[in-house]
N, C-alpha and C positions, 0 to 999 in steps of 0.2 A: 484738681487734685484727690480720692479718694484714699490716699494709704500715705500718712507723714510716718517720717525715716526722722528718727532719733540720735541726735548725736554720738551715740554709745555705741549704734545699733554701727552710724554710717563707717563711725572704728575698722568697726570685727569685720566690714565687709568689708570698703579696703584692707583692710590687714586679709584676707582672703581671697581678694584678686592679684593681690601679687604674692603671696602663699604661692597662687596656683599659674601663674602670670600663665593673667588671660592677658589681654588683649584688649590697647583699648575703646573698642568699640560696646564691649562687654560691659553689660547690665544686667540690673537685675532683676527680674521676674515674679512679683507680691499678684499672688489671684488664689480664687476658689473651685474645687474640682466635687463634685458629687462624693458617697460616702463620706468611712470616718462614720460611729455608733449615733453622733447627732446629725447627721444629716448630708454636712458640706462637714470640707477640712480645707486648709489652709496649704495653697502649692506655694513656697517658696527655693528661687533657686536661677540661674546667672544663664543668659544668652546671647546673642553676639543677632541675633535678629529683630526688627520691628516692621510692626505693619501701623502707620500714620490712622490708614480708616479704621485699623479693627483698636488700639494702643490706645491710649495716652501714655503721653512721654515729660518725667520732672525730672530736676534736678535739686537735692534733697544734698548737701552736707557734701557737694563731690559725689555724689552717687548720684549719676539713672535709674532711677526708678521707673519702671511699667508696668499696666498696669488693664488685661485687656477690658476691651467694655464694657460687658458682662459679668467681667466679676465684679468692675467696678460700683454697682448696684448692691456687693452684697460688702463691699470693703466702705464703702463711705462712713469718710473719719479714719479708721481705724488705725492706730501707731503701735507700728513698729519696732520693736523694747529692744538691748541685750542685756538680759540674765544673766550675771556668775555671781555665782555663790557659793557653799557649802553646800548647800542639798541641791544643785543645778547650776546647767550649767546649759545659755540655748536660746535663737528666739525667743519675743513671745509677739504676741498679737493682743492686742485689747483693744476690743473691737464691741461698740457700743448699740450695733445687731443687734448679736446675739443673741437672739433672747432662750436659749438654753446650751451648753460647751458638756463638755465631759469633763472628765478629771486630767484625764493626757494633756489639756490645755490648746489640741491638733485642728480637732472638730467642731461645729457648734450648728448648733437651726437657729436659726432667721427666721 
């Protein structure tokens, strides 16, 4: 699988699923979309539908992570973490395929 979820990120995802009262079929969908200031932007959200022909699914730290096969090409080796500090709080992407990224941290160039 292209995206690795850290334990800290998985803990935050499980917390959100519980707080939002999502069902047991809920998965974390990670992807890439065209746009952003560097060409591509990361997408992160919850979904309850998976297409085995178009998606890769893997359970990590108790969270089902789904990546569509097109995004998989751009996300290979990416680590999704959760940062919590006084300067910022949120999910972070560490993508070894990103040749360039912008200051916002949510877009990149491959």
